[in-house]
Every structure is written in C-alpha cells, then in structure tokens.
N, C-alpha and C positions, 0 to 999 in steps of 0.2 A: 504493498498499500503505501501512496504517496507518503512523505515525512513531513506531515500539518499541522504545528499546535494549529487548537481550535480557534484564536485570530485569526494569523492567518487563513485558514478555510472562514471566516469567516466574511473577510475581506475577499474574496474569492466571489462568495456566495453572493453578498452583495450586490456583489456589480454585472452577477448573473442573473439577477430579479429585476437588472434595468431594465426590462422585456416586456411586451404584451404581445400575449396570444402565440408566443415561446419564440418569438424574434426580437435577436435583440437593436435593438432602432442609437443606442445613443452609448454613453457613462454617463449616467446621475452625476448633479452638478454637485451634490454632494453624499454622503455615505449616515443613511441611522445607523443606531446600534443598533446588535441585537435587538435589544427589548422594546425597542422603540418602533420594529416594524411588523413585530409580534399585539403590538397596543390598539390597530386600528383591520377594519376587516377590508378596508386596497390595502394593507401592509401586507394583510397573509393573502391575499388575491397575488401581490405581486410575489408572495415566495412562492408559491404552487407555479408562475409563472416559470422562474428564476428553476425549478426540477425539471416540468416535462421541458426545457432549454437544454440543464443537461443530460435526456433520455433521449433529445431526439438530436443531438447534435452531430459535428462529422466523425467525435470518436464513436461510437455507439452507433445507433443506427444511421444515425445519417452516414455513413457510405463503413465504416470499419467493418461492422458487421456483416457489409454486404463484401467488401476485399475480403472478408475471412473463409467465413461460415458456409459463403458458395462454394468458393471453389475444394475448398477443404470437406465437405460432404462425399464428396466425389462423382458428382453427377451436374458440374457445371467446371468451367474450362475459363483461366486469367492469363490473360496476358504478361500484367505487371514484374515484370522480373522481382522488386520484392516481398513478390508474395508466390516464387515458381517452386518456393519447398513445402507450400501450402498446396499447392496446385498440385504437385509429386503425391499428398500424404502421407510425408515426411517435415511434417510444423517443428520450423526450429525454436528455441524458448527463446531467441531474440526477434523473429517475424514484428514485424510494422506494425502489422495490424492486430497480433494478440498482444502486445506491449499497449497499446494506447484502448483499445475496447478493458482491458487489464483494469486503466488507472480509471476512464473512467464507468465505467458497473462503479466503480469503488466510491465515485464522485459520488454518484447517483446515493447512491447508498448514506454517506455522509450529509448532502440535501437533506435528503431525507426524516434521517435522524434527527438535522434540526430542525425542522417541524413540527414533528413530532413533538420533539425534545420538549420545545416551547411550548406545542399546544396543550398537551399533558398536563402540564406543571405552572401556567400561568393562570392567576387568578383577576383575567378580563372578559368579561361578558359580549365574545365574537358572536355576528349571527352565521358566518361563513366559517367556524369554528371548526364544528359536526365532519362539514363537506368538508373541509383543506386538506383535516387531516386525516380522514375517510382513503385522498384523492396519495396522499405519503403510505399510507402503508402499503395501497396495492401498486405505488409504482413499490417499493422496496422490493415486497412479493415478486415480482414480476424481476424482479431484476434481479437477486436469489436462484430464481428460478434457472436463466439464464447461465447462472456463472454454479448451480451445483449443475449442469447438467454439462458443459461444457467441459469444465474442474473436478469434477466430482467434491473434496471433499474442500473446503474452503473459510480462510476466516472469517466470524462470521462476525460483528458487531454493529449490536441498535442503540448503539448510546452514539451523541459529539464524540470526536476525540478529541480526549487530552492529550497535557504530557506524558502521562505515564501510563494511556492508550494506543501509540503512535503504534507501537509490535507488538500481532494477537500472534497466533498460533494457525497449521488448520484446528476447524473443526470437523470432528464428525458428518457424512451426511445427514446421520438419518435426522441428526439434534438440528439442521440446518434446511433440512425440511418442517420441520417440525415448528419451524418461528412463520415460514411459505403458507406453514395450512391457517398460521394464528394469524399472521399481519389479511388473509384474506376473507379469514370472516372475520375476525374488526373491522376490514373496508368496508364488505357489501350489508353491516350496520350501521353504516357509517355515510357511507357514500349520497350524494341524492341524487337524481333521474333527467331532470331534470335543465345539466348544466350543459347550453352546444360544445360543443366541439370537445366533450369529457366524458370517457365511457361510466356508463349504469352501474348496479349496484350489481349487479344479475352478469357485468362480466370479471366479476371475482366471480362467480359461484359457478361458470366458465370455466376460467382458470383453475379451480380446486377439480373439478370435471377434467382435466388435464393433466394435473400435478398427480392422481391418484392412480390414469390407466397410467401415469411413466409410471411410476413403481411400480404396477402389477405387472410390465411386462418387463423393466429394466431390470427388476429384481424376481419375477416369477414366483409372485406374491399374491398369489387369485383373491385373496382379504382383500385387496387394496381394488377389489373387480366396484365389489359391490352400493362402497362409497364411492366411486367412478361415475357408476349408473343412476345415482339417486343425485347427483349435484346436476350433472345430466342434464333428467331426466328435470328439472326444475326451470334451465334456463328456456330448455323444449315451454313446456308448463307454463313460461311468465309467461307466452302469449306477445311475446314484445318483438319479436327479430323475424321475415319470413325471409324467403330466396329470393335475390332480382330474378325476376322474365324471364333475362337473359344474362347469360356471363358472362358477353364483354362487353357490359353495360358496365357493372365492377369497373373496372377499367377504365373508364372514359374519364380522362378528368373535370368535364362538368356536371360527373353528377358523380360524385365525391357523397360519404356518410350515409349514404343507402339503407335502407332495412339490415340490411341485410349485417351491418357494421356491429360488434360487437367492443371493438378497442381500433381507435385510429388514429394513429399520429396526425395533427395538422403542420400542412407546409406551407407558405403561400406567398408572393411576389411582396413583402413587405419589409422594408428596411436593407441594408446594403451588409448586412453582418450574412459570409457565407455559413448557415447552417446543416447546410447537407447535400449529399454528390450525385448519391444512389442517380440519380436521373443522366448526370456526368458519368455517369461508372458501366453503362447498358445501352450507351445509345452512342451507333458509331459515329463516327467522324467524317464530314460531312457529308451529310446524311440531312433530307429533308425534315428530319424530326428535331431540331431542333433551332433557333435563332440565327440568321444569316453572320458567318465567323464565329461560331464561339467554342471554340474547345472541347470538343468534345471526345471519349477515350475508347467507348466500346466497349471493355475490355477484360467482361461478364460474362460469358457465354457458356449456352446449357452448352454442354456433352453431346460428342453424338449421337451413342447409347442413348441420351437423353429422349431427343426428338426425335428418332424411329420408336424407339418402343411406341409411344403415343402413339402414332402415326397407323401403324403397325396396331398397334390393338385395336383400336376405334378410325377405319378411316370413314373420312364424312367428321368426326366428329365438329364441331363448332368453335369446341376447347384448344385446339391445336391455331385454328389463325391470330384467337385474340392470346392465346398465352404465345406465341411467337412468330418472328418473322423469316418469309424464310423464299431462298432459290434465287432472289434480290435484292436490293432497294438501286434506288438515285443515292451516289455520293459526286461529289463536286457535279451535280446537273448528267454525269453518263450515269448506265446499266452500270448495277454491284452485284456480280455476281455470290454468296458465299452459300453453303449447306444447304437442301443436297443438291444441288449442281454443282458444287466444287465441293468438291473432299477434301484438301488439302489449304495450307497459312492461316493468317491469323484470320482469311476470309472461310476459312472448310467448319465454322458454326453458325448453328443458328441464334437468331438473338433475341433475348425475351423482350417481347413490349409489353412488357404492363408498367414502364415504369417511362417510358418514354415520351414529351413532354414536350412540346413544338414552339410553348412559350418559354422556357428554361433557356438562361439567357449568364450564363456564364455561373450567377451568385446565388439566384434562388431559381426554386422550385413550384409547379401550383400544385404538385401530386404528393399526394395525402400516402401514407404509408398502413397497412390493415396488416394490423398484427394479430386478431383476430376477432375471426367471423361466422354468422349460421351455422354456413357449409360443414364447417369445421364439427361445430356441439355434434353436427347430425353420425358424419363421419364416426369423433369417433364414439357415439349414441350403438350406430352404428357392430362398432369391432366388438365391440363388451359388450353389448347383447351376443352377438357370436359369441365370447367364450364362456361367458355366464348359461346362456339355456337355446344355442345354435342357430342356422342360417332362418330358422321359422319365424325365427323371433325381430334379425334384425330385418329383410328387405324393405320394412315397410320405412326404414329413415334411409341408407342410402336408395331408396330408388327414388327419396325428392331428388339427388340432387342428382340424379340421373337421370329425370323429366326435365329440368330444367336446363341440362349440360342439350338436349336437341333441340331447343327453340332455339330457333335463326332469328333476326332483325324482327323479317318480315311476318314472325308469328310460325312458323308453319314447324316442324318434325325432324330433324334432319334425322338418315337412320340409324345412326352410330350416336353414343352408347347406349347397349342395351340396356335392359333393367334387370338387373339380379335375378335369377330362379336357381332349381333344381342343382343347388351347390352343397357339397356335402361340407363338415364343416370347418373339412383343413382347407377347402378351394377354396371357400367363405374369406380363410383367414387369410390365403395369401392373391386372393381380390383387389381385397381390400387395403390392405400395405398398397400397395402399389397405385390403387384408385389415389391415393392420399397426394400422389406425386403430381398425378393427372390436373385434377383438383383446382393443389395449393401452390406449388409448383412458383418458384422465386418469390414465396413470403412468409420467408424465416421459417417456414418448417422444417426444410430437406436434411439437415444437418442434423438435426432428433431424429426424427423420424427413424434416421438411418440408421443411430446407433442404439436406442433403445430396445429394439429386438432383437439384440444378441451379437456375436461376431460374427457365429452362420450367417447369418440377413447377410449382412456385412459382405461380407467374401461374396457368397452367390449368386449377390443380387447392386453388386457397388461394383467391385474391383476386377473377376472375372467376367466381366461382359464386359467390361473396359477395355481389357490387356485384352483382350478376344477380340475385338470391333474388328468384321469385317473392312473399313475405314482409316482405320487409325491409320494417323502420320508421326511419323520417327518421329517428326522436325519438328513438329508441336505436340503432338501427347507424350506423358508420362506412363511408365511402368509402373503399374499402383504397386506396393509392398506389400503384403501374406502376413502382414503383420497389426497384433492385437491390440497397438501401443492408440490406434488411432480410433477404441471406445470413446476414447477423451483427445485432449491437448494439451500442454505444457504448459505445468507455471510459470509464468515469464521468468529469464532470470532479473531484467531488475526485480519485480519482489526476492528474490531466494536471494538477494546480492542487500539490500537496500534493507531489507526485511528481519529484526535479528533474533527470531521468533522461528524461523524457518530456514533449513538452511539444503542442500544441492540434497540431503538422504532423504525430503519432505517429493522432490519430484515424481512425478507420476511415474508407472514403470514403462520404462521402455523408448524414456526423452532421458 
C-alpha cells in the first residue's frame, strides 16, 4: 500500500473531491478540513463524488482494469509493449497496469474508509448521511471483491490510514469475503433508490449473489449456492430491472442507464481532466469511430478464437455485430481489413465495439461502463438453478436472455441463438459458462469467469484453444503456458518492497 499518513491522504482526498458528477473540473481555491467537509450535506456529497472519481479514473476502471484484465484473461490480445507479459499469461510483479490497479484500489478503499469513519462517528444530523454511507460501503465491498478474486489474500483495511497502521499483512481471503458480505448487507439497508446515476440498493443484493456464486464455484462449496439463489431471486422479484428490447441498444452511447443497468459508471464530456482511456484503448487508430485527428490506440482486441467461438456457435446471432467490428473498417479514408478477412499482424484481430465513441476527443468520453446488468443476474440464476435442481429449473432464466438476443433492430427475430432445451445437467453447465462470454464479453467479467471455474476449465477452454487455433500468428500471438499460477495474479513488487508487513515469501505461488 502507498505509505501515506492520514494527513497527506486527506490532502489528496480533498483535491479529488473538488469534482462534480465524477469529473474533476478544477483545483479548489481553498482546502476544507476533514471535519468541515462532513458538516454539510453539500460537503458529504462532494466527498462521495470524489470517491466515485477514484473508482472511475484511469488507474482503475478508466484504463488499468482494461489494459490488464482483458489480455491476461486469455480471451483478448494487446499490442501494448508494457503488457506483453500479461498478454502472454506471464504477468510480472512489476507490470505497470498491475501496479496502478493495486495502488488505486487501495486509494478507493482509503477514501471510502474516510467517509465511513466520519459519518459513523459524526454527530451532525445530515439528511443524506445514510445514502452516502451506503454508497461508501458498496464501493468498498466491490473494490475488495475485485482484489480478493485477482490476488487471493490481501491486506484488509477498514479504517483510515494512521501512522501506526501504514503496513498491514495479507488477510486470509475468508475474512476478506466476510467483510465484503458485511459491507454489502449494510449498503443495501442504507442506499437510496432515487439518486440519478447511482446504483440502487438492489445493486448490493446483485453483488451478494455474485459473491456467493463465486465462492461456490472457486471453492467447490455447494453450501453457498442457496445463499446465491436467495439473493439473485430477490433482484428478479424486486421487478425493478428488465432486459432492453434489443442487445445492440445496450451499447448505444445515447441510450445509457437503461432498464437493464444495475451498476453503471458515469462518464461525460465535462471538464478537461483525462479520467478515462477505455475508448482510446479499444478504438482503432485513424478510424471513423473518434473525432478527426484524435489519437487512439485500438491496442486491446478479442483473440481470434474468442471471435470464432461466438460466430461458429451461433451463426447469425445479432450480438456478434453489436459486440465486434470485423472484416473491415474505414481507416484514414481507406478500407482497412481486419479479422477474419486479415489473420496476421496488429489487424489480425477483430475489434470490440462496445466502447467505441465517435465523440471521443482525446480527453473525455461520453461512454459509460456497465459493471453489472440484469442479464448477468439471469445467467447467474440459471447457473445456480442448474447446479441445485437441474436444467429444467434453469431454462426460464437463460431463455429470457436467448430470446432478447435474437431480436434485431426492426423487431424481427434472428434464427440464432436458439433457446436452451433438452440438456443434461453437465451439458447445461458447459453451455452456460460459454454463454456468459457471448453475452458479457468486454464488460469486465471475462477474467473472473475464466478463473472461478478452476484450472481444468482455464486449460481446456482458454489455453489449449488459443495455442491450437488454426490462425495462430507466430509473429503476434503468444503460446500460453500450462501453469496454475494463472488462477491469480502476482502481488505487485511495489507492495512487497514497500510494505514491511509482507515480503517475497508472501508472493502468490509461481511468481
């Protein structure tokens, strides 16, 4: 963790909270003390905006999350030299995106802890106290959920940094999970459902379902399935969310915060601070998908087998065109071929369409990032029901997703994907795990899903299909290692060298 005392952390925190709607506009003319910030409704709301800024900015969801977790999932390729190790499933402890992500997640946690500490122990009556407190508990839980799935045991900090608590040892993941559950249970009691752009209390319930399902699959502990089912059903029975009419409209930048959205990070063309780079990361250079003369990278792209698997499984699935840009695009006024028409070089890969933003200006994007949506809950519930009661009980949930997937823009239905039917429990299990990739590709789930099913799944569904793909490019693609270390990522070297409570012996196996 960064060695910041509470005073220096607060100075950074107050700087960050000089923002509105998650976008930092300017440095405040004067700094308020910690106590002053939490004495007014406006100050408390500003503190929450600062927390969302930290959660959304480049070193977390704004860039590092994408630069690291997409290629190291084994389902994406990256042309970024700084991430060659991650792209080859040999992520080093000094990987720049890894270091950034670790540091920023603990920045988020520290800022959440400051809000929680001040509001839990303050004596000023504030009308928005509970709502802000609920959001802080929620974001702390989601951040720890990312950390424990990526790294396993991690330092657990639930109070603001003090001089005597700068360094903490790694905490057993069971204790971390207990804290995540406690935070989410508190959050759903405190969160309000009428705040524009903020997740509702049912978002905490949806994350509880995912937490319990994750533990059931990663630990092989079926006792968590009943809890996961209870929470997922609570989301469904709340009748708050519904699938959008078509899949494509989910990724229309003029149609955000839809009826399907459960947790969505809000971005926009406000202010001049570069908070998000994910549009730049996915948008091909010189294409019509950004403003003229705006530099983009297009460096992170779906692997060849990722594209082929979807097209081969469901020919004519409307989700393919909504998910991928493929065959060709206009670059610098000319036709440029890409996968599958081109199979080699940097353009020997399709493009992920979901974050393309024709208004991206090199600094800000109007593209939001959906972290949780209703289709995910339905797929989780289908997976849970199949494990507990067999496929007959699960069809009703997955087939809602299949039915919507077939609907095209004109309202007619494509022939694929077909509804699930006539499956054994084992064949349903195999199919639903792949279905999650087809439905949710690029939305932040692929690394977690390819790991929570265990190493045999990672080997047979990710490593071998990649290494044996007929269009494998020896000049660009990496041979993935057969190595169980890839179920987790390494603890960053900056943490091992800067935290006196851990050392090299605390590193994850294989690193």
